[in-house]
Structures are given as C-alpha cells and as structure tokens.
TIMARZA-77372 format. One record per residue (C-alpha): x, y negated, z; residue in three letters. Coordinates in Angstrom, 2 decimals. Each point is the difference from the previous one (the first is absolute). Layout:
<pts>
+---------+---------+---------+------+
!      xx !      yy !      zz ! resn !
+---------+---------+---------+------+
!       X !       Y !       Z !  ALA !
...
+---------+---------+---------+------+
</pts>
This chain:
<pts>
+---------+---------+---------+------+
!      xx !      yy !      zz ! resn !
+---------+---------+---------+------+
!  -27.39 !   21.60 !    9.72 !  MET !
!    3.12 !    1.54 !   -1.85 !  THR !
!   -0.18 !    3.75 !   -1.38 !  GLY !
!   -1.25 !    2.22 !   -1.86 !  ALA !
!   -3.78 !   -0.10 !   -0.49 !  ALA !
!   -2.75 !    2.68 !    0.01 !  GLU !
!   -2.30 !    0.46 !   -2.78 !  GLY !
!   -1.44 !    2.44 !   -2.49 !  ALA !
!    2.78 !    1.00 !   -1.90 !  GLU !
!   -0.06 !    2.35 !   -3.65 !  GLN !
!    3.01 !    0.67 !   -2.63 !  ASN !
!    2.60 !   -2.26 !    2.48 !  GLY !
!   -2.40 !   -2.90 !   -0.60 !  VAL !
!   -1.59 !   -1.55 !    3.25 !  ARG !
!   -4.10 !   -1.39 !   -0.32 !  HIS !
!   -1.03 !   -3.11 !    1.55 !  VAL !
!   -2.99 !   -2.06 !   -1.08 !  ASP !
!    1.63 !   -3.67 !    0.49 !  VAL !
!    3.83 !   -0.50 !   -0.34 !  LEU !
!    1.33 !   -3.35 !    0.96 !  VAL !
!    3.16 !   -0.84 !   -1.07 !  VAL !
!    1.12 !   -2.91 !    2.42 !  GLY !
!   -0.35 !   -0.57 !    3.35 !  ALA !
!   -0.14 !   -4.04 !    0.29 !  GLY !
!   -3.34 !   -1.87 !    0.49 !  PRO !
!   -1.88 !    0.69 !   -3.06 !  ALA !
!    1.15 !    3.99 !    0.32 !  GLY !
!   -0.91 !    0.14 !    3.79 !  LEU !
!   -3.48 !   -1.70 !   -0.39 !  ALA !
!   -0.63 !    1.95 !   -2.94 !  ALA !
!    0.21 !    3.39 !    1.79 !  ALA !
!   -1.74 !   -1.04 !    3.40 !  ALA !
!   -3.14 !   -1.50 !   -2.09 !  ARG !
!    0.34 !    3.37 !   -2.17 !  LEU !
!    0.06 !    2.57 !    2.80 !  VAL !
!   -2.97 !   -2.28 !    1.79 !  ALA !
!   -2.15 !    0.37 !   -3.37 !  ALA !
!    0.37 !    4.01 !    0.09 !  GLY !
!    2.33 !   -0.04 !   -3.02 !  ALA !
!    1.88 !    3.42 !    1.39 !  GLY !
!    3.39 !    0.40 !    0.27 !  ARG !
!    2.10 !   -3.15 !   -0.20 !  VAL !
!    3.53 !   -0.05 !   -0.22 !  GLU !
!    2.36 !   -2.72 !    0.04 !  VAL !
!    3.73 !   -0.13 !   -0.63 !  LEU !
!    2.92 !   -2.58 !    0.26 !  ASP !
!    3.86 !    0.21 !   -0.65 !  ARG !
!    0.59 !   -2.11 !    3.16 !  GLU !
!    0.49 !    1.59 !    3.62 !  ARG !
!   -2.94 !   -1.86 !    1.38 !  GLN !
!   -3.29 !   -1.10 !   -1.35 !  ALA !
!   -1.23 !   -3.92 !   -0.21 !  GLY !
!    1.87 !   -0.92 !   -3.24 !  GLY !
!    1.77 !   -3.29 !    0.07 !  VAL !
!   -1.87 !   -1.73 !    3.27 !  PRO !
!    2.49 !    2.83 !    2.21 !  ARG !
!    2.51 !   -2.27 !   -0.51 !  HIS !
!   -1.95 !   -3.39 !    0.01 !  CYS !
!    0.89 !   -1.33 !    3.70 !  ALA !
!   -1.96 !   -3.08 !   -0.65 !  HIS !
!   -3.71 !   -0.32 !    0.91 !  GLY !
!   -2.84 !   -1.01 !   -2.48 !  GLY !
!   -1.61 !    3.83 !   -0.71 !  PHE !
!   -3.48 !    0.91 !    1.29 !  GLY !
!   -2.48 !   -2.71 !    0.42 !  THR !
!   -0.06 !   -3.04 !    1.25 !  TRP !
!   -1.75 !    1.28 !    3.29 !  LEU !
!    2.71 !    3.02 !    0.11 !  HIS !
!    2.71 !   -1.80 !   -1.12 !  PRO !
!    2.74 !    2.88 !   -0.25 !  LEU !
!    3.92 !    0.27 !   -1.09 !  THR !
!    0.83 !    2.15 !   -2.74 !  GLY !
!    1.06 !    3.25 !    1.58 !  PRO !
!   -3.23 !   -0.25 !    2.36 !  ALA !
!   -1.92 !   -0.14 !   -3.22 !  TYR !
!    1.70 !    2.62 !   -1.59 !  ALA !
!   -0.67 !    2.20 !    3.12 !  ARG !
!   -4.00 !   -0.83 !    0.41 !  ARG !
!    0.14 !    0.92 !   -4.01 !  LEU !
!    1.76 !    3.38 !    0.93 !  THR !
!   -2.32 !    1.12 !    2.96 !  ARG !
!   -2.82 !   -0.73 !   -1.98 !  ALA !
!    0.49 !    1.90 !   -2.90 !  ALA !
!    1.58 !    3.13 !    2.13 !  VAL !
!   -2.79 !   -0.74 !    2.60 !  GLY !
!   -2.87 !    0.42 !   -2.81 !  ALA !
!    1.73 !    3.38 !   -0.94 !  GLY !
!    2.30 !   -0.74 !   -2.63 !  ALA !
!    3.44 !    1.88 !   -0.59 !  GLU !
!    2.72 !   -2.42 !   -0.53 !  VAL !
!    3.23 !    1.44 !   -0.95 !  ARG !
!    3.04 !   -2.27 !    0.21 !  THR !
!    3.46 !    0.56 !   -1.23 !  GLY !
!   -1.73 !    1.81 !   -3.16 !  VAL !
!    0.83 !   -1.54 !   -2.99 !  SER !
!   -2.58 !    0.61 !   -3.29 !  ALA !
!    2.74 !    0.32 !   -3.22 !  LEU !
!   -2.13 !    0.94 !   -3.03 !  ASP !
!   -3.49 !    1.16 !   -1.45 !  TRP !
!   -0.11 !    3.58 !   -1.29 !  THR !
!   -3.90 !    0.05 !   -0.51 !  GLY !
!   -2.46 !   -2.81 !   -0.52 !  PRO !
!   -0.58 !   -0.12 !    3.74 !  LEU !
!    2.89 !    1.93 !    1.19 !  THR !
!    3.20 !   -1.52 !    1.57 !  LEU !
!    3.45 !    1.44 !    0.84 !  ALA !
!    1.22 !   -0.95 !    3.11 !  THR !
!    3.13 !    0.55 !    2.56 !  VAL !
!    0.06 !   -0.42 !    3.73 !  GLY !
!    1.63 !    1.81 !    2.92 !  PRO !
!   -1.48 !    2.75 !   -0.94 !  GLY !
!    1.45 !    0.27 !   -3.32 !  GLY !
!   -2.01 !   -0.39 !   -3.57 !  PRO !
!   -3.54 !    0.46 !    0.06 !  GLU !
!   -2.94 !   -0.05 !   -3.00 !  THR !
!   -3.23 !   -1.96 !    1.02 !  ILE !
!   -3.23 !   -0.03 !   -2.12 !  GLU !
!   -2.64 !   -2.19 !    1.30 !  ALA !
!   -3.61 !   -0.77 !   -1.21 !  ARG !
!    0.82 !   -4.13 !   -0.06 !  ALA !
!    3.38 !   -1.44 !    0.54 !  VAL !
!    0.52 !   -3.32 !    1.27 !  VAL !
!    3.51 !   -2.00 !   -0.86 !  LEU !
!    0.17 !   -2.53 !    2.88 !  ALA !
!    4.71 !   -0.28 !   -0.71 !  THR !
!   -0.37 !   -3.72 !    0.75 !  GLY !
!    2.70 !   -2.39 !   -1.20 !  ALA !
!    3.69 !   -1.00 !    0.19 !  ARG !
!    1.97 !   -3.02 !   -0.47 !  GLU !
!    2.45 !   -0.18 !   -2.89 !  ARG !
!    3.49 !    0.03 !    1.33 !  PRO !
!    2.87 !   -1.61 !   -1.03 !  ARG !
!    1.11 !    1.81 !   -2.93 !  THR !
!   -3.55 !    0.51 !   -1.72 !  ALA !
!   -0.13 !   -4.07 !    0.21 !  ARG !
!    3.42 !   -0.50 !   -2.24 !  LEU !
!    1.82 !   -1.81 !    2.78 !  VAL !
!    4.09 !    0.38 !   -1.00 !  PRO !
!    2.49 !    0.08 !    2.20 !  GLY !
!    2.05 !    2.53 !    2.43 !  SER !
!   -1.82 !    3.21 !    1.91 !  ARG !
!    0.94 !   -1.21 !    3.38 !  PRO !
!   -1.88 !    1.25 !    3.27 !  ALA !
!   -2.17 !   -2.31 !    1.59 !  GLY !
!   -3.04 !   -0.32 !   -2.90 !  VAL !
!   -3.92 !    1.17 !    1.26 !  TYR !
!   -3.17 !   -0.02 !   -1.08 !  THR !
!   -2.59 !   -1.46 !    2.41 !  THR !
!   -1.16 !    3.65 !    0.87 !  GLY !
!    3.75 !    1.90 !    0.51 !  GLU !
!    0.66 !   -3.17 !    1.88 !  LEU !
!   -2.96 !    0.40 !    2.09 !  GLN !
!    0.52 !    3.48 !    0.53 !  GLN !
!    3.80 !   -0.32 !    0.92 !  ALA !
!   -1.26 !   -2.94 !    2.52 !  VAL !
!   -3.26 !    1.56 !    1.52 !  HIS !
!    0.21 !    3.36 !   -0.30 !  LEU !
!    3.74 !    1.09 !    0.32 !  TYR !
!    1.49 !   -2.97 !    1.81 !  GLY !
!    2.93 !   -0.43 !   -2.57 !  GLN !
!    2.02 !   -3.42 !    0.40 !  PRO !
!   -0.44 !   -1.84 !   -3.88 !  ILE !
!    3.02 !   -2.62 !    0.45 !  GLY !
!   -0.20 !   -3.69 !    1.10 !  THR !
!   -1.01 !   -2.11 !   -3.15 !  ARG !
!   -2.75 !    0.73 !   -2.22 !  ALA !
!   -1.20 !   -1.53 !   -3.13 !  VAL !
!   -3.78 !    1.01 !   -0.87 !  VAL !
!   -0.90 !    0.14 !   -3.82 !  ILE !
!   -3.58 !   -0.89 !   -0.45 !  GLY !
!   -2.33 !   -2.45 !    1.84 !  ALA !
!   -3.27 !    2.23 !    0.09 !  GLU !
!   -1.91 !    0.87 !    3.40 !  GLY !
!    2.46 !    3.02 !    0.17 !  VAL !
!    2.84 !   -2.14 !   -0.34 !  SER !
!   -0.64 !   -1.34 !    2.98 !  PHE !
!   -0.72 !    3.20 !    1.85 !  ALA !
!    3.62 !    0.71 !   -1.20 !  ALA !
!    1.16 !   -3.17 !    1.53 !  ALA !
!   -1.34 !    1.03 !    3.37 !  ASP !
!    1.18 !    3.55 !    0.07 !  THR !
!    3.58 !   -1.96 !   -0.76 !  VAL !
!   -0.32 !   -1.73 !    3.11 !  ARG !
!   -1.19 !    2.89 !    2.12 !  ALA !
!    2.98 !    1.67 !   -0.99 !  ALA !
!    2.17 !   -2.62 !    1.29 !  GLY !
!    0.99 !   -1.44 !   -3.14 !  ALA !
!   -0.18 !   -3.70 !   -1.67 !  ASP !
!   -2.06 !   -0.81 !   -3.39 !  VAL !
!    2.11 !   -2.03 !   -2.16 !  VAL !
!   -2.99 !   -0.57 !   -2.13 !  ALA !
!   -2.89 !    1.07 !   -2.08 !  LEU !
!    1.03 !   -0.21 !   -3.79 !  VAL !
!   -3.18 !    0.39 !   -2.29 !  THR !
!   -0.17 !   -1.09 !   -3.80 !  ASP !
!   -3.60 !   -1.61 !    0.08 !  LEU !
!   -0.57 !   -3.65 !    0.85 !  PRO !
!   -1.28 !    0.57 !    3.40 !  ARG !
!   -0.35 !    3.00 !    2.71 !  ALA !
!   -3.04 !    2.40 !   -0.99 !  GLN !
!   -0.67 !    0.49 !    4.02 !  ALA !
!   -2.75 !   -1.71 !    2.19 !  ASP !
!    0.77 !   -3.75 !    0.60 !  ARG !
!    0.05 !    0.98 !    3.90 !  THR !
!    2.58 !    2.94 !   -0.77 !  ARG !
!    2.44 !   -2.62 !   -1.80 !  VAL !
!   -0.31 !   -2.89 !    2.17 !  LEU !
!    0.94 !    2.52 !    3.12 !  ASN !
!    3.05 !    0.96 !   -1.89 !  SER !
!    1.35 !   -3.28 !   -0.48 !  ARG !
!   -0.69 !   -1.78 !    2.75 !  LEU !
!    0.01 !    1.88 !    3.33 !  CYS !
!    2.90 !    2.73 !   -1.42 !  HIS !
!    2.11 !   -2.48 !   -2.31 !  GLY !
!   -0.26 !    2.50 !   -3.39 !  ILE !
!    0.54 !   -2.11 !   -3.08 !  PRO !
!   -2.35 !    1.29 !   -3.05 !  LEU !
!    1.95 !   -0.54 !   -3.57 !  LEU !
!   -2.52 !   -0.21 !   -2.67 !  THR !
!    0.62 !    0.28 !   -3.62 !  ASP !
!    2.95 !    1.82 !    0.95 !  SER !
!    1.44 !    3.60 !   -1.13 !  THR !
!    2.33 !    2.05 !    1.40 !  VAL !
!    2.39 !    0.97 !   -2.65 !  THR !
!    2.87 !    1.88 !    1.12 !  GLU !
!    0.56 !    2.11 !    3.05 !  LEU !
!    3.63 !   -0.44 !    1.16 !  LEU !
!    1.89 !    1.89 !    2.36 !  GLY !
!    2.36 !    3.64 !    0.27 !  HIS !
!   -0.98 !    2.59 !    2.55 !  GLY !
!   -2.40 !   -2.65 !    1.89 !  ARG !
!   -2.08 !   -2.79 !   -1.53 !  LEU !
!    1.80 !   -3.70 !    0.38 !  SER !
!   -2.38 !   -1.95 !   -1.73 !  GLY !
!   -2.43 !   -0.74 !   -2.72 !  VAL !
!    0.22 !   -2.42 !   -3.37 !  ARG !
!   -3.39 !   -2.30 !   -0.05 !  VAL !
!   -0.52 !   -1.30 !   -3.27 !  ARG !
!   -2.29 !   -3.03 !    0.47 !  HIS !
!   -2.30 !   -1.17 !   -3.52 !  ARG !
!    1.57 !   -3.07 !   -0.57 !  ASP !
!    2.83 !    2.39 !   -0.45 !  GLY !
!    2.44 !   -0.19 !    3.15 !  ARG !
!    1.58 !    3.08 !    1.49 !  THR !
!    0.77 !   -0.21 !    3.67 !  THR !
!    1.12 !    2.96 !    2.64 !  VAL !
!   -1.95 !    1.18 !    2.98 !  LEU !
!    2.54 !    1.89 !    2.25 !  PRO !
!   -1.83 !    2.47 !    1.81 !  CYS !
!    0.33 !    4.19 !    0.58 !  ASP !
!   -3.55 !    0.55 !   -0.44 !  THR !
!   -2.22 !   -0.03 !   -2.99 !  ALA !
!   -3.85 !    1.00 !   -0.34 !  VAL !
!   -1.81 !    0.02 !   -2.93 !  PHE !
!   -3.64 !   -0.24 !    0.57 !  THR !
!   -3.29 !    0.10 !   -1.50 !  GLY !
!   -0.24 !    1.23 !   -3.93 !  ASP !
!   -1.93 !    2.84 !    0.54 !  PHE !
!   -0.93 !    2.72 !   -2.48 !  VAL !
!   -1.97 !    2.80 !    1.05 !  PRO !
!    1.59 !    3.58 !    0.24 !  ASP !
!   -1.91 !    1.32 !   -2.52 !  HIS !
!    2.80 !    3.12 !   -1.27 !  GLU !
!   -2.60 !    2.87 !    1.07 !  LEU !
!   -2.98 !   -1.62 !   -2.02 !  ALA !
!    2.84 !   -0.95 !   -3.01 !  ARG !
!    1.02 !    4.02 !   -0.01 !  ARG !
!   -3.32 !    1.14 !    0.04 !  GLY !
!   -1.11 !   -2.42 !   -3.22 !  GLY !
!   -2.31 !   -2.03 !    1.75 !  LEU !
!   -0.77 !   -3.36 !   -2.01 !  ASP !
!    1.83 !   -3.05 !    1.44 !  LEU !
!   -1.13 !   -3.27 !    0.25 !  ASP !
!    2.38 !   -2.49 !   -1.79 !  PRO !
!   -0.32 !   -2.58 !    2.42 !  GLY !
!    0.37 !    1.74 !    3.29 !  THR !
!    1.91 !    2.57 !   -1.34 !  ARG !
!   -2.42 !    2.35 !    2.46 !  GLY !
!   -2.24 !    2.64 !   -1.22 !  PRO !
!   -3.33 !   -1.67 !   -1.91 !  ALA !
!   -2.96 !    0.56 !    2.14 !  VAL !
!   -3.43 !   -0.73 !   -0.18 !  ASP !
!   -2.33 !   -1.74 !    2.39 !  GLY !
!   -0.14 !    3.82 !    1.92 !  LEU !
!    3.80 !   -0.06 !    0.12 !  LEU !
!   -0.57 !    2.98 !   -2.79 !  ARG !
!    3.03 !    0.46 !   -1.71 !  THR !
!    0.78 !    1.22 !   -3.77 !  SER !
!   -0.11 !    3.60 !    1.01 !  ARG !
!   -3.50 !    1.87 !    1.57 !  PRO !
!    0.11 !    0.61 !    3.69 !  GLY !
!    2.88 !   -2.58 !    0.69 !  VAL !
!    0.00 !   -3.27 !    1.64 !  PHE !
!    2.33 !   -2.61 !    1.06 !  ALA !
!   -0.17 !   -2.31 !    2.91 !  ALA !
!    2.23 !   -2.72 !    1.61 !  GLY !
!    2.80 !   -1.99 !   -0.99 !  ASN !
!    0.77 !    2.98 !   -2.62 !  VAL !
!   -2.56 !   -2.31 !   -2.03 !  LEU !
!    0.85 !   -3.63 !    1.36 !  HIS !
!    3.72 !   -0.40 !    1.28 !  PRO !
!   -0.62 !   -1.01 !    2.57 !  ALA !
!   -2.80 !   -1.23 !    2.04 !  GLU !
!   -0.80 !    0.04 !    3.74 !  SER !
!   -0.62 !    3.50 !    2.13 !  ALA !
!   -3.10 !   -1.17 !   -0.15 !  ALA !
!   -0.90 !    0.05 !   -3.10 !  THR !
!    1.85 !    3.23 !   -1.06 !  ALA !
!   -2.23 !    1.42 !    2.93 !  ALA !
!   -2.59 !   -1.50 !   -1.56 !  ARG !
!    0.47 !    1.56 !   -3.08 !  ASP !
!    0.39 !    3.69 !    1.42 !  GLY !
!   -3.44 !   -0.11 !    1.59 !  ALA !
!   -0.99 !   -1.16 !   -3.40 !  HIS !
!    1.43 !    2.91 !   -1.62 !  ALA !
!   -1.15 !    2.67 !    2.35 !  ALA !
!   -3.75 !   -0.63 !   -0.54 !  ASP !
!    1.23 !   -0.22 !   -3.63 !  ALA !
!    1.59 !    3.63 !    0.20 !  VAL !
!   -3.21 !    0.96 !    2.43 !  ARG !
!   -2.16 !   -0.45 !   -3.04 !  ASP !
!    1.99 !    1.61 !   -2.42 !  TRP !
!    0.68 !    3.37 !    2.02 !  LEU !
!   -4.01 !   -0.18 !    0.33 !  ALA !
!   -0.24 !   -0.29 !   -3.93 !  GLY !
!   -1.14 !   -3.81 !   -0.52 !  ALA !
!    1.78 !   -1.39 !   -2.98 !  ASP !
!   -0.20 !   -3.39 !   -1.43 !  ARG !
!    1.11 !   -1.41 !   -3.38 !  PRO !
!    3.50 !   -0.88 !   -0.58 !  ALA !
!   -0.68 !   -3.85 !   -0.14 !  GLY !
!    1.85 !   -2.47 !   -2.32 !  VAL !
!    3.26 !   -1.47 !    0.37 !  PRO !
!    0.66 !   -3.09 !    2.41 !  LEU !
!    2.62 !   -2.55 !   -0.94 !  THR !
!    1.46 !   -3.23 !    0.39 !  VAL !
!    0.99 !   -3.15 !   -1.70 !  ALA !
!    3.44 !   -1.76 !    0.56 !  PRO !
!    0.90 !   -1.98 !    2.63 !  PRO !
!   -1.99 !    3.37 !    1.13 !  LEU !
!    2.68 !    2.87 !    0.58 !  ARG !
!   -1.90 !    2.91 !    1.03 !  TRP !
!   -3.80 !    1.22 !    1.76 !  ILE !
!   -0.27 !    3.02 !    2.24 !  ALA !
!   -2.55 !    2.28 !   -0.78 !  PRO !
!    0.46 !   -0.39 !   -3.61 !  ASN !
!   -3.19 !    1.57 !   -1.41 !  ARG !
!   -3.44 !   -0.82 !    0.91 !  VAL !
!   -3.16 !    1.50 !   -0.14 !  THR !
!   -3.39 !   -1.20 !    0.79 !  PRO !
!   -0.61 !   -0.15 !    3.77 !  GLY !
!    3.65 !    0.47 !    1.32 !  ASP !
!    0.10 !   -2.04 !    3.08 !  ASP !
!    3.82 !    0.26 !    0.81 !  LEU !
!    1.64 !   -3.83 !    0.28 !  PRO !
!    2.47 !   -0.63 !   -2.43 !  TYR !
!    3.60 !   -0.90 !    0.67 !  VAL !
!    1.80 !   -2.63 !   -2.69 !  LEU !
!    3.47 !   -1.44 !   -0.35 !  ARG !
!    1.04 !   -3.09 !   -1.54 !  THR !
!    3.13 !   -0.70 !   -1.81 !  ALA !
!    0.05 !   -3.69 !    1.31 !  VAL !
!   -1.59 !   -2.27 !    2.26 !  PRO !
!   -3.43 !   -0.86 !   -0.60 !  LEU !
!   -2.06 !   -2.71 !    1.77 !  HIS !
!   -3.76 !    0.46 !    0.89 !  ARG !
!   -0.18 !    2.49 !   -2.78 !  PRO !
!   -3.37 !    1.47 !   -1.69 !  VAL !
!   -0.43 !    3.40 !   -0.57 !  LEU !
!   -2.15 !    0.86 !   -3.27 !  ARG !
!   -1.29 !    3.38 !   -0.45 !  VAL !
!   -0.58 !    0.74 !   -4.21 !  THR !
!   -1.11 !    3.03 !   -2.13 !  GLN !
!   -0.43 !   -0.24 !   -3.61 !  ASP !
!    0.10 !   -4.22 !    0.35 !  GLY !
!   -2.94 !    0.37 !    2.77 !  ARG !
!    0.99 !   -1.55 !    3.07 !  LEU !
!   -0.82 !    2.73 !    3.13 !  LEU !
!    1.25 !   -1.98 !    3.04 !  HIS !
!    1.34 !   -3.08 !    0.85 !  ARG !
!    2.15 !   -0.53 !    3.51 !  GLU !
!    1.37 !   -2.42 !    1.37 !  LEU !
!    2.85 !    1.16 !    3.02 !  PRO !
!    0.00 !   -0.96 !    3.66 !  ARG !
!    3.71 !   -0.94 !   -0.62 !  VAL !
!    0.82 !   -3.34 !   -1.02 !  ARG !
!    3.42 !    1.01 !   -1.24 !  ALA !
!    0.93 !    3.55 !   -1.64 !  VAL !
!    3.63 !    1.10 !    0.27 !  LEU !
!    1.94 !    2.79 !   -1.95 !  PRO !
!    0.34 !    2.92 !    1.97 !  ASN !
!   -3.26 !   -0.77 !    2.42 !  ARG !
!   -3.30 !    1.82 !   -0.38 !  PRO !
!   -2.90 !   -1.65 !   -2.28 !  LEU !
!   -3.08 !    1.79 !    0.83 !  PRO !
!   -2.94 !    0.20 !   -2.22 !  LEU !
!   -3.56 !    1.40 !    1.58 !  THR !
!   -1.87 !    2.80 !   -2.48 !  ALA !
!   -2.98 !   -1.54 !    0.38 !  ARG !
!   -0.29 !   -0.39 !   -4.21 !  TRP !
!    0.41 !    3.81 !   -0.72 !  THR !
!   -3.68 !    0.35 !   -0.38 !  HIS !
!    0.14 !   -1.88 !   -2.79 !  ARG !
!    2.63 !    1.50 !   -2.00 !  VAL !
!   -0.87 !    2.35 !   -3.53 !  ASP !
!    1.64 !    3.29 !    0.41 !  PRO !
!   -0.19 !    0.45 !   -3.46 !  GLY !
!    1.51 !   -3.47 !   -1.05 !  GLY !
!    3.43 !   -1.48 !   -0.69 !  GLY !
!    2.77 !   -0.43 !    3.06 !  PRO !
!   -0.66 !   -2.70 !    2.90 !  VAL !
!    2.37 !   -2.65 !    0.49 !  GLN !
!    0.73 !   -2.25 !    2.93 !  VAL !
!    1.41 !   -3.39 !   -0.89 !  THR !
!    0.67 !   -2.58 !    2.49 !  VAL !
!   -0.62 !   -4.25 !   -0.93 !  ALA !
+---------+---------+---------+------+
</pts>
C-alpha cells in the first residue's frame, strides 16, 4: 500500500476524484463507502507506515461490534481490508503538507514531493493527546515521559522497555488503558492522578483497577513538577488542600486532554470551532470551503473508533451528493451554553440526521438538554445515562432538526 499512485497527471499535478487525508477509522470507512457508491478514483493518504490509525496500537478489546468483538489491531486490519477491497488506493508514509489550491494538496512520500488535485477532499486527520510541554508542567526534561499513544506504540508495536514504576496522569478511559499497557510491559503502576474529584471512566473499570490490581487513584490532585536528570526519578503532586508529595517513579504517562490534528485545516484557512478547535462543520460534515469535508476525531476529540467510522460513512454520502451536483444551504450556527463545553457538528440545517456529540466541563446528574432557537423550544431530551462526566460523551439525537428555521438565529443547546 506504499508507493507512488497511478492517475491522470497534467502540468505536474495528479488528479483524483476524492482525496482522503488520514487512514484511521473515519478515513477508511469514508473511502470504502465512496468507492462502493461509484465515486470514481478514491485515494487515501496517511503519514504512518501502516493504515488503521490509533486502533493499530490498542492491543485491548472493545472494538468492532458486540457480536464480533475485536482487538484494536484486528479492527484496523478489517477497516483497511474493506477500503482496499472496495478499490480505494491507500498510500502510507505520505504526508499532506499544505494547500496549493482550493482542492489541491502538496504532499511528500517515499517517491518524493507530489501535488494532488481532487474534486472533493475529506479531512480525517484525527486527534492527539497534548504532551507534557503543552500542559505546562515544569521540571527537568528526563527520559521516561510518554503520552498514551507513544506508550502503546513503544510497547505493542516495537516491544521497547519503558521502566519499572509508572505514574499515569489522568483518570479517563484512556488512562486506564495506559495503566493496562504499563502492566503488560511488566512495570508497576504507582498511581493514577487526576485534578478532578472523581474518575471519568466506567465504574466497573475503576473498581477493577483498584481492587484487582491495587492501583491507587489520587483525585483532586495535580502533577506540578517532573523530577530527575537523565531519567525520571519522580513526580511532585499537589493536593487541593495545598499538601505536596513526591511519587517515586521512572515513567510518567500523560493521558487524555485530546486536541484535534487540525494543522491542515488551519493552514487552509478553514473556519475552526472555538469549542472543539477542529473544523467547523454542518450536519453533512461540510467545512467552510466548498468541496472540503471533515470526519472523525478531528471534529470531536476524542470519540470511539466506531463513532469516527460512522462519521466517515456519513461524510461519504455527503461527498457523493456533492460530486453529483447536489447542494444544501449552509445552515445556522449551533452553540452551547456553560457548563457545556462544545458540540459537534456545530452548524445545523433542517433534515440533518447525524447524532450530535457534546462535552461538559463539570459532572452533571440526570441532566436535561434543551434545544432552542430565537426563544422557541425545538427539543427537550433526557439522556439515558444518569451521571455525565467531563471527558465522557454526551449524545444528542438529531430528531429535532426539521424544526429549525434556516433563516433564523443561532440554535443553542443548554442543560438543566
């Protein structure tokens, strides 16, 4: 799947029908569906050496369906086979560098630089965890500091040793996955540390970590400094009451705190949503540039692989309609009020049917979501979950979008 692709070339520019940037669940699902729908030549680019995205190095289960559960690598292989089997060209080791036209990208790969023009572009570049430097954690710069993705790649892809005692910063689902990876590498987990009053993961998973593996969970606590020269020797932790302590360790894993990989969208001048920090899109996953779509965790960092794949399939249908000449109004902005942080998609038109994803900044107990436009109640919904936590998905159906006035003001989602 690596190497120069064939295709029509004019004046040094190669032409395809649809160019998908990112070979994770969203990009691969979009490509497979586009080819099956007769969209023409569909090409997928990914800077990694193998297609599949983040699931490639998630050795745990939980992917696929309830009837056919898969590990992350098996899920990645299934998506890749589906896209390639449908007829999509999947090219790995290729990076999209910048835009040279409205639907034209400059790329570089094993065959050297190349310019590719498409009739439509799908951005499926995903999300990443913010590293220690972006979180402004002071201290020295010792070895032994990872994000979850770096840890999983080191352990599951390359079999590298990581140390003997690890502190995991965060208490989300991905944090407990990181703790499992630490244990799989033969190291001990000293503690999970979160500045929130409780873990943001499934209660069963939290209890299993504490009772079966004896891993302490330090809540209302913040890592304020990394210690050690050459190799990490410990982390300094400050509790909410002001007490500080040092946890001796030789490995620290920063988890969660996802941000979209939006560099390509930003360099292209696409409108970004201030809440998600990813491209602003409507219910068809159209960005502010005609012919450019976005799907997956670049829109909502970070949802499950299944949600990203669902986005990809949805974007494929919208791209197919675009290629056929169909168009719809841009719609009206969709906003949220505190304590909600963001919503995706973040524009709405009548008839949109893609479910919405929200995040809250504080724990909510049996919240009631209200959707209004110009003071008019469009929808009221009680989520199925009794308690909604920060960094956990809060879904909102799209059954109300037919009530939106396309000529009215912004639609707002509030919580009671």
